[in-house]
N, C-alpha and C positions, 0 to 999 in steps of 0.2 A: 714966118713963125705968129704973126698979128692973124692971119685967116686961122691957124689952128685953134689958138686961145679963143676967138670968136665963136668956131664951131664947138667948142667945148663948153664957152657961156651959154650959147644958145641951147645945146642939149641939155645942160643943167637946168635951167630956166622950164623948160618945156615939163622934165621929169617930174619937177616941182609941183609943176600947174597942173599934170595928170594926176599926181599924187593928191595934193589939195580937192580936186573936182568930185576924184573917186570918196574919198574921204566924206566930204561934204554930201555925196548923194547916198551914202550911206548911214549917214546919222540920222537917227529920229528924232524929232524935235521932243524936248522933255515934256512931258503932261501930255503928249497928243493923244485926242480923243479917237476912237474907232469909228470910221464912218458906216461901217454896215458888215455885212454877214454875206461872203460868197460861199455858194452850197454847187456842190457838184454831186450829181449821182449816176453812177457807173451803171451800164449795162441795164438802162430804164426802158431801152425796145423790147429787151427780152424777158425781162421780170419787172412788172411794178409794184414791189412791194413795200419799197420806201419810198415816201416823197419829201420835197422840200420842206412842206408843210409839218411835215412829221417831225424832221430832224428841228426845226424852229421850235416847235411846242415842246420837244423833249429838252432844248437848252432851258426854255424859258421856266419849264418847271422845277429844274435845278438852280435857278439864278444864274446861268450860264450864259445868257445872249451878251455877245461883247458889243452890242451896237451903244455908239456914246460912252464906252468904258473908257476909262485910260488904259493905253496898249500896255505900259508896262506890269498893269495888276492883271492881266488876261491870262488864265492858264489853261493853256493848250491842252497839256497833258491831262488836267482833269476834264476837261470835253471829250478826249478820246475815251476816256474810261466808261464816262456814262453813256457816250453812243455805243460802244464796242458791247455794252450790256443789253444792247435791244435783239428781240432774238432774229430778226430777219436780217441784221447786217452781219458781213463777213469780215470787214476790215475797214478803219475808218485813219485819217489822217488828217489832223489840224496843223494850222502853220500860220504866222503874221505875214502880208505882204511890205515891200517896202513904202507902200503908199498908205498903211495901218491898219488896214484889211483883216480880217480873219477869213482863212479859206478852209472850208472844210470838203474833202473828198470822202466819197463813201463808195464801198463795194457791197452789192447786195449778195447774198446767198442765193445760187441759182440752183433750182429744180431741174431733176433729169428724168424722174419718173412720178406718176401721178397712181396711188395705190389706194383701190376701193376696198377696202377690208369689210368683215363683218361686221354688221352693227354700225355703230358711229367710228370703228376705228379705220379711219381715213385720215389720208396726209400726204405729203410730197417727200420723196427723198432727195434729196440735194449733192451738188459734184463731190462733195466729202463723204459722202455715205451717214450724213446725218438728216435726221427726221424732221420735217418742217410742218408746221400746221395748215392746214385743208383752206384756214380762212384767210392765207395769204393769197393777195388777187395776180395770180399767173396769166401773163400776157401771151404766152408760148404756148403752142401746140404739142402737148406730150404725150408719150405712151402710156395708155392708162392698163394700168396692173389689175384684173379679177383672180376671183377664186380663191384656193386654199393658201394664204402667204402669211407667212407669220411677220414680225418685223425683224425677228433676226435672219429670216432668209432674204426681206425686201432689202435690208441693209448688210447682208453679208453676199452671196452668189448674187443675186439679182443685181446689187448694185456694180456689179463689174461688168454685167451684161447692159446694163442702162450706161455705163461709160462707153463702150463698143459702141451705141446706137448713138451717143452725141455725136461720136468722134467720126461717124462713117454717115455720110448726107444721104446717102441713096437707101439705108435701112433706118436712118432716122426718119426720112420722109415716108417712107412704105410701112413702118410699123404702127397701126393703131392700136391695138390691143395685146397685152401680153397674159395669157390665160394659165393659171399653176393648177393643174390637178391634185387630186389627194395625195398622189405618189410623188409628188413635188415633179413632175415631169411638164413640160411647159410646150404651149401651142400658140401660135403668133396668128391674129387674124390681121390682113395686111389691107392698106387702103384702096389697092388699086387691084383688081380681080377678085370674084367671090368664092374662096377656095382658104381654108386654114393650113397651116405650117405646120407639122409635128415635128418639133424638136429631139422631144424625148428629155432625156437628164441636159442640163445647162452645158455639161464638158462640151470642149469643143465646137461651143458654138458658133466662132469664126469660121472654121473651115465649114461647116454645115449649112452655114447661109451662103457662103462663097459655092455652092453647089447648088442651092437654089436659084442664086443670081444667074448661073449659066445656062441652069435649065429654063428660065425666066426667056433669055437671049436667044439660044436653043431651038426651044420648041414651043414653048407659050405663044411667042412672038409669032410663030406659024399655025398656029392650032387654035388660038383664041384663049383669054386669059381666063375664060369661065368653061371651061371644059371639065376639069377638074374640079371637085369638092373636097379633097383632101390630099396634100404632099407630105409625105413622109420621108426625114432625112435621119431618123435615129439611128440607122446603123450606116458603119462605113462603106463608100463604093458602091452604094447603089440608094436610087430614089422610087419610092414605090407612090404609084398616083392612084387615088380612085376616083371612079368618071364619074360624073355626075348622072 
């Protein structure tokens, strides 16, 4: 009986200790000053649009730099609103750490196509089908779109094609240029091989490129990648090749 009482007392003491320890760990000292800002910019390898210096400067301009401020007075919601207004930021999350720091995690907008339009109408199309300024510094190698391409076409049918390329490692690496002809048919200039791939209209491009890849494997690997100047897969069930 005495042993059971002793075990119960020890259990109660241990539980009380754990409760006090957790409470003390999570309690923030009153008037604690923020020791600094912790910045995380995601996708920096793929896109170099936004830097830590850009974020810090933007927060300072709006008097939102948390360093040295009382943690209770730091408005992380307002910080998120200001940073979300940056044209090259896709998403942002700000939160306070147990040590009193403020952590800012930023996701950049990711381009999938670089459009070189007529005159000064050049821009990126991002992974959500939105136009991005060409002044942004993209470190990734992207397919370049040329020819008769309107913004509606670039952010519509061509955007879907860009998503396909982004999700297909072979064609993302192989596609160097996408040229739009006056009738909105499409031809591709590949990175490997001195030929053009004529797709015709964009409809059915997945099936068309599947046939080209099979043709690469079954034919060009044997006869050479520079034997033909043009590979036409506009029509179903046939591949029309023009000899060089």
